[in-house]
DRENDO-1510 file (C-alpha; in Angstrom, 1 decimal, always signed):
<recs>
REC; n; res; u; v; w
REC; 1; MET; +67.6; -55.6; +128.9 .
REC; 2; TYR; +64.2; -54.3; +127.4 .
REC; 3; LEU; +65.2; -50.6; +127.7 .
REC; 4; HIS; +67.9; -51.3; +125.7 .
REC; 5; MET; +66.2; -53.3; +123.3 .
REC; 6; ARG; +63.6; -50.3; +122.9 .
REC; 7; LEU; +66.5; -47.9; +122.4 .
REC; 8; LEU; +68.4; -49.6; +119.9 .
REC; 9; PHE; +65.1; -50.4; +117.9 .
REC; 10; ARG; +63.8; -47.1; +118.2 .
REC; 11; ILE; +67.6; -45.7; +117.0 .
REC; 12; ILE; +68.0; -48.4; +114.0 .
REC; 13; LEU; +64.3; -47.6; +112.5 .
REC; 14; ILE; +64.6; -44.2; +112.8 .
REC; 15; LEU; +67.9; -44.3; +110.8 .
REC; 16; LEU; +66.4; -46.9; +108.0 .
REC; 17; PHE; +63.4; -44.2; +108.1 .
REC; 18; SER; +65.4; -41.2; +107.0 .
REC; 19; GLY; +67.9; -43.3; +105.2 .
REC; 20; LYS; +68.4; -42.4; +101.3 .
REC; 21; GLY; +67.7; -46.0; +100.3 .
REC; 22; MET; +64.3; -46.5; +101.9 .
REC; 23; SER; +61.0; -45.7; +100.4 .
REC; 24; ILE; +59.2; -44.7; +103.4 .
REC; 25; GLY; +60.7; -41.4; +105.1 .
REC; 26; LEU; +60.3; -38.4; +103.4 .
REC; 27; GLN; +61.2; -40.2; +100.2 .
REC; 28; PHE; +57.6; -41.1; +99.8 .
REC; 29; LEU; +57.2; -37.6; +98.4 .
REC; 30; VAL; +59.1; -38.8; +95.1 .
REC; 31; ILE; +56.7; -42.0; +94.8 .
REC; 32; PRO; +54.2; -42.1; +92.3 .
REC; 33; SER; +50.6; -41.4; +94.0 .
REC; 34; SER; +49.1; -43.2; +91.7 .
REC; 35; ALA; +48.8; -45.8; +88.6 .
REC; 36; ASN; +48.7; -42.4; +86.4 .
REC; 37; ASP; +52.3; -41.4; +87.7 .
REC; 38; LEU; +53.4; -44.8; +86.4 .
REC; 39; ILE; +51.7; -44.3; +83.0 .
REC; 40; PHE; +51.7; -41.1; +82.2 .
REC; 41; ALA; +55.0; -38.7; +81.5 .
REC; 42; GLN; +53.6; -35.6; +82.5 .
REC; 43; THR; +51.7; -35.2; +85.7 .
REC; 44; PRO; +51.4; -32.8; +88.7 .
REC; 45; LEU; +53.5; -34.8; +90.8 .
REC; 46; LEU; +56.6; -34.0; +88.6 .
REC; 47; ASN; +55.5; -30.3; +87.9 .
REC; 48; PRO; +52.5; -28.5; +89.2 .
REC; 49; ALA; +52.3; -26.9; +85.4 .
REC; 50; PHE; +50.9; -30.2; +84.4 .
REC; 51; LEU; +47.6; -29.7; +86.2 .
REC; 52; ASN; +45.3; -28.9; +83.7 .
REC; 53; SER; +41.2; -28.8; +83.7 .
REC; 54; ILE; +40.0; -26.0; +81.5 .
REC; 55; ASN; +36.8; -27.2; +79.6 .
REC; 56; ARG; +36.6; -30.2; +81.5 .
REC; 57; ASN; +34.7; -32.0; +84.5 .
REC; 58; PRO; +35.8; -31.8; +87.6 .
REC; 59; GLU; +37.3; -35.3; +88.7 .
REC; 60; MET; +38.0; -37.6; +91.6 .
REC; 61; ASN; +40.4; -40.4; +91.6 .
REC; 62; PHE; +41.2; -42.8; +94.2 .
REC; 63; ALA; +44.3; -44.8; +93.8 .
REC; 64; TYR; +45.7; -47.9; +95.7 .
REC; 65; GLY; +49.0; -50.0; +95.6 .
REC; 66; LYS; +51.9; -51.6; +97.3 .
REC; 67; TRP; +55.5; -50.3; +96.8 .
REC; 68; PHE; +58.7; -51.3; +97.9 .
REC; 69; ALA; +58.9; -53.0; +101.6 .
REC; 70; ASP; +55.7; -54.2; +101.2 .
REC; 71; SER; +54.3; -50.5; +102.1 .
REC; 72; GLU; +50.4; -49.3; +101.7 .
REC; 73; ASN; +50.5; -46.0; +99.0 .
REC; 74; ILE; +47.1; -44.7; +99.4 .
REC; 75; SER; +45.8; -41.4; +97.6 .
REC; 76; LEU; +42.8; -39.3; +96.9 .
REC; 77; ASN; +43.0; -36.6; +94.4 .
REC; 78; TRP; +40.2; -33.8; +93.3 .
REC; 79; THR; +40.7; -31.6; +90.0 .
REC; 80; GLY; +38.6; -28.8; +88.9 .
REC; 81; ASN; +38.4; -24.8; +87.8 .
REC; 82; ILE; +38.0; -22.0; +89.8 .
REC; 83; GLN; +36.8; -19.6; +86.7 .
REC; 84; SER; +40.0; -19.9; +84.3 .
REC; 85; THR; +42.3; -21.5; +86.7 .
REC; 86; SER; +43.2; -24.8; +86.9 .
REC; 87; THR; +43.1; -26.0; +90.9 .
REC; 88; GLY; +43.6; -29.7; +92.9 .
REC; 89; LEU; +43.7; -31.2; +96.2 .
REC; 90; ASN; +45.7; -34.4; +96.8 .
REC; 91; PHE; +45.8; -36.0; +100.0 .
REC; 92; ARG; +48.2; -39.1; +100.3 .
REC; 93; TYR; +49.2; -42.2; +103.3 .
REC; 94; VAL; +52.2; -44.1; +102.5 .
REC; 95; GLY; +53.1; -46.8; +105.7 .
REC; 96; ILE; +54.4; -50.2; +106.9 .
REC; 97; ASN; +52.5; -51.2; +109.8 .
REC; 98; ASP; +52.7; -54.6; +111.9 .
REC; 99; ILE; +56.5; -53.6; +112.8 .
REC; 100; GLU; +57.3; -56.0; +115.2 .
REC; 101; LEU; +59.7; -54.9; +118.6 .
REC; 102; ARG; +61.5; -58.3; +119.5 .
REC; 103; PRO; +64.2; -59.2; +122.3 .
REC; 104; ASP; +67.7; -60.5; +121.6 .
REC; 105; MET; +66.4; -64.0; +122.5 .
REC; 106; PRO; +63.6; -66.8; +120.7 .
REC; 107; THR; +60.2; -65.9; +121.1 .
REC; 108; SER; +56.8; -66.1; +119.4 .
REC; 109; ASP; +55.3; -62.9; +120.9 .
REC; 110; PRO; +56.9; -59.8; +120.0 .
REC; 111; LEU; +56.9; -56.8; +122.8 .
REC; 112; GLY; +54.5; -54.2; +120.5 .
REC; 113; HIS; +53.7; -53.7; +117.1 .
REC; 114; TYR; +54.7; -50.3; +115.7 .
REC; 115; SER; +54.2; -48.6; +112.1 .
REC; 116; SER; +55.8; -46.0; +110.5 .
REC; 117; TYR; +54.1; -44.0; +108.1 .
REC; 118; GLY; +54.1; -40.4; +106.0 .
REC; 119; ILE; +51.3; -38.3; +105.1 .
REC; 120; SER; +50.2; -35.3; +103.2 .
REC; 121; ALA; +47.7; -32.8; +101.9 .
REC; 122; LYS; +48.6; -31.0; +99.0 .
REC; 123; ALA; +46.9; -27.8; +97.1 .
REC; 124; LEU; +47.7; -27.1; +93.3 .
REC; 125; THR; +46.5; -24.4; +91.3 .
REC; 126; SER; +48.0; -23.6; +87.7 .
REC; 127; PHE; +47.0; -20.8; +84.7 .
REC; 128; GLN; +47.8; -20.2; +81.5 .
REC; 129; SER; +49.8; -17.1; +80.1 .
REC; 130; GLY; +49.9; -17.1; +75.9 .
REC; 131; GLN; +52.4; -19.8; +75.1 .
REC; 132; PHE; +53.1; -20.7; +78.9 .
REC; 133; ARG; +51.6; -22.4; +81.7 .
REC; 134; TYR; +52.6; -22.0; +85.4 .
REC; 135; GLY; +52.0; -24.0; +88.8 .
REC; 136; VAL; +52.7; -24.0; +92.0 .
REC; 137; ALA; +51.7; -26.5; +95.0 .
REC; 138; LEU; +51.6; -26.0; +98.8 .
REC; 139; GLN; +51.8; -28.9; +101.2 .
REC; 140; VAL; +51.7; -29.9; +104.7 .
REC; 141; ILE; +53.6; -33.2; +105.7 .
REC; 142; SER; +53.7; -35.3; +108.7 .
REC; 143; ILE; +55.8; -38.4; +109.0 .
REC; 144; GLN; +56.1; -40.8; +112.1 .
REC; 145; LEU; +58.0; -43.6; +113.5 .
REC; 146; TYR; +57.3; -45.8; +116.7 .
REC; 147; GLN; +57.2; -42.7; +119.2 .
REC; 148; GLU; +58.9; -40.0; +117.0 .
REC; 149; GLU; +57.3; -37.7; +114.6 .
REC; 150; SER; +57.8; -34.7; +112.5 .
REC; 151; SER; +56.0; -32.6; +110.6 .
REC; 152; GLY; +56.6; -29.6; +107.9 .
REC; 153; PHE; +55.4; -28.1; +104.8 .
REC; 154; ALA; +57.2; -28.1; +101.3 .
REC; 155; GLY; +56.5; -26.0; +98.0 .
REC; 156; ASP; +56.6; -26.4; +94.2 .
REC; 157; LEU; +57.3; -24.6; +91.3 .
REC; 158; GLY; +56.6; -25.2; +87.4 .
REC; 159; ILE; +56.5; -23.8; +84.2 .
REC; 160; SER; +55.8; -25.4; +80.8 .
REC; 161; TRP; +56.1; -23.9; +77.2 .
REC; 162; LEU; +54.4; -24.8; +74.5 .
REC; 163; VAL; +57.0; -24.3; +71.7 .
REC; 164; ASN; +54.4; -25.4; +68.9 .
REC; 165; GLU; +51.8; -28.0; +68.3 .
REC; 166; SER; +53.8; -30.6; +68.7 .
REC; 167; ILE; +56.6; -29.6; +71.2 .
REC; 168; THR; +56.5; -28.7; +74.8 .
REC; 169; LEU; +59.3; -28.1; +77.1 .
REC; 170; SER; +58.9; -27.7; +80.9 .
REC; 171; GLY; +60.7; -27.2; +84.3 .
REC; 172; SER; +59.8; -27.6; +88.1 .
REC; 173; LEU; +61.6; -27.4; +91.4 .
REC; 174; LEU; +60.0; -29.9; +93.8 .
REC; 175; ASN; +59.8; -30.4; +97.8 .
REC; 176; PHE; +61.4; -27.2; +98.8 .
REC; 177; GLY; +60.4; -26.5; +102.5 .
REC; 178; LYS; +61.7; -27.5; +106.1 .
REC; 179; MET; +60.7; -30.0; +108.4 .
REC; 180; ASN; +60.7; -30.0; +112.2 .
REC; 181; GLU; +63.3; -32.5; +114.2 .
REC; 182; LEU; +62.9; -35.8; +114.0 .
REC; 183; TYR; +65.0; -37.5; +117.0 .
REC; 184; LYS; +67.1; -34.6; +117.3 .
REC; 185; GLU; +68.2; -34.3; +113.7 .
REC; 186; GLU; +66.1; -32.6; +110.8 .
REC; 187; PRO; +64.8; -34.7; +108.3 .
REC; 188; THR; +65.9; -33.6; +104.9 .
REC; 189; LEU; +63.2; -33.1; +101.8 .
REC; 190; PRO; +63.9; -34.8; +98.5 .
REC; 191; GLN; +64.5; -31.6; +96.5 .
REC; 192; ARG; +64.3; -32.2; +93.2 .
REC; 193; ALA; +64.8; -30.1; +89.9 .
REC; 194; ILE; +63.5; -31.7; +86.5 .
REC; 195; SER; +63.7; -30.5; +82.8 .
REC; 196; SER; +61.8; -32.3; +80.4 .
REC; 197; LEU; +61.0; -32.4; +76.1 .
REC; 198; SER; +58.1; -34.0; +75.1 .
REC; 199; PHE; +56.8; -34.4; +71.5 .
REC; 200; SER; +53.6; -35.3; +70.2 .
REC; 201; LYS; +52.3; -37.0; +67.0 .
REC; 202; ASN; +50.0; -39.5; +65.9 .
REC; 203; LYS; +47.7; -40.0; +69.1 .
REC; 204; SER; +51.1; -40.8; +70.9 .
REC; 205; ASP; +53.5; -38.4; +73.3 .
REC; 206; TYR; +57.1; -39.1; +73.5 .
REC; 207; TYR; +59.4; -37.7; +76.3 .
REC; 208; ALA; +62.4; -37.3; +77.6 .
REC; 209; SER; +64.0; -35.7; +81.2 .
REC; 210; ILE; +66.8; -35.0; +83.3 .
REC; 211; GLU; +66.0; -35.0; +87.2 .
REC; 212; LEU; +68.4; -33.9; +90.2 .
REC; 213; ASN; +67.4; -34.8; +93.6 .
REC; 214; GLU; +69.4; -33.7; +96.9 .
REC; 215; LEU; +69.6; -37.1; +98.3 .
REC; 216; ILE; +70.9; -38.8; +95.1 .
REC; 217; LYS; +74.2; -38.2; +94.0 .
REC; 218; GLU; +74.3; -38.9; +90.1 .
REC; 219; PRO; +71.2; -37.3; +88.2 .
REC; 220; ILE; +68.3; -39.3; +86.9 .
REC; 221; PHE; +67.5; -39.7; +82.9 .
REC; 222; SER; +64.3; -40.6; +81.9 .
REC; 223; VAL; +62.6; -41.3; +78.4 .
REC; 224; GLY; +59.1; -42.7; +77.9 .
REC; 225; SER; +55.7; -42.6; +76.1 .
REC; 226; VAL; +52.2; -42.8; +75.6 .
REC; 227; THR; +49.5; -44.2; +73.2 .
REC; 228; TYR; +46.1; -43.6; +72.9 .
REC; 229; LYS; +43.6; -45.7; +71.0 .
REC; 230; ASP; +39.8; -45.6; +71.0 .
REC; 231; ASN; +38.9; -45.9; +74.9 .
REC; 232; PHE; +42.6; -47.2; +75.8 .
REC; 233; PHE; +45.8; -46.0; +76.9 .
REC; 234; PHE; +49.0; -47.5; +77.6 .
REC; 235; GLY; +52.1; -45.8; +78.9 .
REC; 236; ALA; +55.7; -47.0; +79.5 .
REC; 237; SER; +58.7; -45.0; +80.9 .
REC; 238; PHE; +62.6; -46.0; +81.5 .
REC; 239; LYS; +64.4; -44.3; +84.2 .
REC; 240; LYS; +68.5; -44.9; +84.9 .
REC; 241; ASN; +70.4; -43.7; +87.4 .
REC; 242; ASP; +74.1; -45.1; +87.9 .
REC; 243; LYS; +73.5; -48.8; +88.0 .
REC; 244; THR; +70.2; -48.1; +89.2 .
REC; 245; LEU; +67.3; -49.3; +86.4 .
REC; 246; SER; +63.7; -49.5; +86.0 .
REC; 247; LEU; +60.7; -49.8; +83.7 .
REC; 248; SER; +57.5; -48.3; +84.6 .
REC; 249; THR; +54.2; -49.3; +82.1 .
REC; 250; GLY; +50.5; -49.4; +82.9 .
REC; 251; ILE; +47.5; -49.3; +80.7 .
REC; 252; GLY; +44.0; -47.6; +81.5 .
REC; 253; ILE; +40.4; -47.8; +79.8 .
REC; 254; ASN; +37.8; -45.1; +80.0 .
REC; 255; PHE; +34.2; -46.5; +80.4 .
REC; 256; GLY; +32.0; -43.5; +80.1 .
REC; 257; LYS; +32.5; -41.1; +83.3 .
REC; 258; TYR; +34.8; -43.7; +84.6 .
REC; 259; THR; +38.3; -44.6; +84.3 .
REC; 260; PHE; +40.1; -47.6; +85.4 .
REC; 261; SER; +44.0; -47.5; +85.4 .
REC; 262; TYR; +46.7; -50.3; +86.1 .
REC; 263; GLY; +50.5; -49.7; +86.8 .
REC; 264; LEU; +53.4; -51.5; +87.8 .
REC; 265; GLN; +57.3; -51.2; +88.1 .
REC; 266; TYR; +60.0; -53.4; +87.4 .
REC; 267; GLY; +63.4; -52.3; +88.6 .
REC; 268; ASN; +66.9; -54.7; +89.4 .
REC; 269; GLN; +67.0; -53.7; +92.8 .
REC; 270; GLU; +65.4; -57.0; +93.3 .
REC; 271; ILE; +63.4; -55.9; +96.3 .
REC; 272; GLY; +59.9; -56.2; +94.8 .
REC; 273; ILE; +57.7; -55.1; +91.9 .
REC; 274; PRO; +55.3; -52.1; +92.7 .
REC; 275; GLN; +51.8; -52.5; +91.5 .
REC; 276; MET; +49.2; -49.5; +91.6 .
REC; 277; ILE; +45.3; -49.6; +90.5 .
REC; 278; ASP; +43.3; -46.1; +90.1 .
REC; 279; ILE; +39.4; -45.7; +89.9 .
REC; 280; SER; +38.7; -42.1; +88.5 .
REC; 281; LEU; +35.3; -40.6; +88.2 .
REC; 282; ARG; +34.2; -37.1; +86.4 .
REC; 283; LEU; +31.8; -35.2; +88.2 .
REC; 284; PRO; +28.6; -33.1; +86.6 .
</recs>
């Protein structure tokens, strides 16, 4: 019975881990990595061309939050310059701990505790050429569930075009790569193609985008805005995909070389309200 339950536990959780509806597995690559990803419409997570640190001090950012299924989301980011090229490093972890293995009979003590998680390390770079900015990112990925694990790599490409002082058009291809087998099956990377239009006016940015995702049948439509007021900034975005709706919002404040941000997301999935908090430090 014990061996039977171990096998059943392994198969069920691997199916959940790799499934389209779960927030862990390779879907962790599309989860916002910080509160800034919930507040701002254009971040390097969606397009590496949005990475722009020219004429800015290097910056460190630490983010922590809870996502769906009570999963932990932790990330560490560094951005800086190498000559006239913007560069960045991102390390992140998304996981669920204390998964219990229990037999098919009432008991107060589980047979064991396990965890499922995804980790990644990404290097990004972007550069300007005339009115165009180009971005490239490469990351190594590892996911683990119970005693099964898979690792691989993925790349991102992005471009943005500054049409004039107010309008920017952009496009990106994300998460194209390869993973090793996980329990005799290669996990599917959430490949994404995103195009967006942004408009800036009176200390506010407005945007609209459309996304195609390898793991989602219908396209995702998004609209949102960010407003700046003195040392404060506030952002909100609305996403719609078939019958799924979500609203992401957040606020941030600058204190000298420190920036604190908080973001959350509401949705009609009724499986929790993800929340994230960031602390950023501008380096000398």
